[in-house]
C-alpha positions in Angstrom: -3.4 -7.0 -41.7 -5.3 -8.2 -38.6 -8.2 -10.6 -38.5 -10.8 -11.5 -36.0 -13.4 -14.3 -36.4 -16.5 -13.8 -34.3 -20.0 -14.9 -33.5 -22.9 -13.0 -31.9 -21.6 -13.5 -28.3 -18.3 -12.0 -29.4 -19.6 -8.6 -30.3 -18.0 -6.9 -27.2 -14.6 -8.2 -28.4 -15.4 -6.9 -31.9 -16.0 -3.4 -30.4 -12.8 -3.6 -28.4 -10.8 -4.8 -31.5 -12.2 -1.9 -33.5 -11.4 0.6 -30.8 -7.8 -0.7 -30.5 -7.3 -0.8 -34.3 -8.7 2.8 -34.7 -6.3 4.1 -32.1 -3.3 2.1 -33.5 -4.0 3.6 -36.9 -3.7 7.1 -35.4 -7.4 7.9 -35.8 -8.3 11.1 -34.0 -9.8 10.3 -30.6 -13.0 12.1 -31.5 -13.5 9.7 -34.5 -12.8 6.5 -32.6 -16.4 6.3 -31.2 -18.0 6.7 -34.6 -15.6 4.1 -36.1 -16.6 1.6 -33.4 -20.3 2.2 -34.0 -19.9 1.7 -37.7 -18.0 -1.6 -37.3 -20.4 -2.8 -34.6 -23.4 -2.1 -36.8 -22.0 -4.1 -39.8 -20.6 -6.9 -37.5 -24.0 -7.2 -35.8 -25.8 -7.5 -39.2 -23.3 -10.2 -40.3 -24.1 -12.5 -37.3 -27.8 -11.8 -37.0 -28.9 -11.6 -40.6 -26.1 -13.4 -42.4 -24.5 -16.5 -40.9 -23.8 -17.5 -37.3 -20.1 -16.6 -37.7 -18.2 -13.9 -39.6 -14.8 -12.4 -39.8 -13.4 -8.9 -39.7 -10.1 -7.8 -41.2 -8.4 -4.4 -40.9 -5.5 -2.9 -42.8 -4.0 0.5 -43.6 -4.1 1.9 -47.1 -2.8 5.4 -48.0 -3.2 6.6 -44.4 -6.7 5.3 -44.1 -8.0 2.4 -42.0 -9.9 -0.2 -44.1 -12.3 -2.7 -42.5 -13.7 -5.8 -44.2 -16.5 -7.8 -42.6 -17.6 -11.0 -44.3 -20.2 -13.6 -43.6 -21.4 -16.7 -45.6 -25.1 -15.8 -45.3 -27.6 -14.8 -48.0 -28.2 -11.1 -48.7 -31.6 -9.8 -47.5 -32.7 -6.3 -48.6 -32.8 -3.5 -46.0 -35.6 -2.2 -43.8 -39.2 -1.9 -44.9 -40.9 1.5 -44.5 -42.0 1.9 -40.9 -39.8 -0.8 -39.5 -37.8 -0.4 -36.3 -34.1 -1.2 -36.7 -32.5 -2.5 -39.9 -30.5 0.7 -40.5 -27.0 -0.6 -39.7 -25.7 -0.3 -43.2 -27.2 3.2 -43.5 -25.5 4.3 -40.2 -22.2 2.7 -41.3 -22.3 4.5 -44.7 -22.8 7.8 -42.9 -19.9 7.3 -40.5 -17.4 5.9 -43.1 -15.7 7.8 -45.9 -16.5 4.9 -48.3 -18.6 1.8 -48.0 -18.8 -1.0 -50.5 -21.2 -4.0 -50.3 -20.8 -7.2 -52.2 -23.5 -9.8 -51.9 -24.0 -13.1 -53.7 -23.9 -16.8 -53.4 -20.6 -16.7 -51.6 -22.0 -14.5 -48.8 -21.9 -10.8 -48.0 -18.9 -8.6 -47.7 -18.8 -5.0 -46.5 -15.7 -3.0 -46.9 -15.5 0.4 -45.2 -12.8 3.0 -45.3 -12.1 5.6 -42.6 -9.5 8.4 -42.3 -6.6 7.3 -40.2 -4.1 9.8 -38.9 -5.8 13.2 -38.2 
């Protein structure tokens, strides 16, 4: 398991971390870009809508790469009709094979699963 703590200015490092982890997990090269987009969307939400800091953890499970992003913020419902932006979770859900959201008084946690070796 690898972990990265981050804040808003650290998002470039989050993207690099995700890219490195995707490749290390044997993810097909054509899937790495989508993986980075999904991780970036959820990480950005964590530090712009949740708390000023968050953490990301990755691990392998049954050949898949699992990513957990947690912040200590308070959950706010998604985009209102006609709004611009606010679709990060929707994008991440489309790009991952599975996405779970847990929100409550202890913060918000998103767990995503991606196919590893192609």
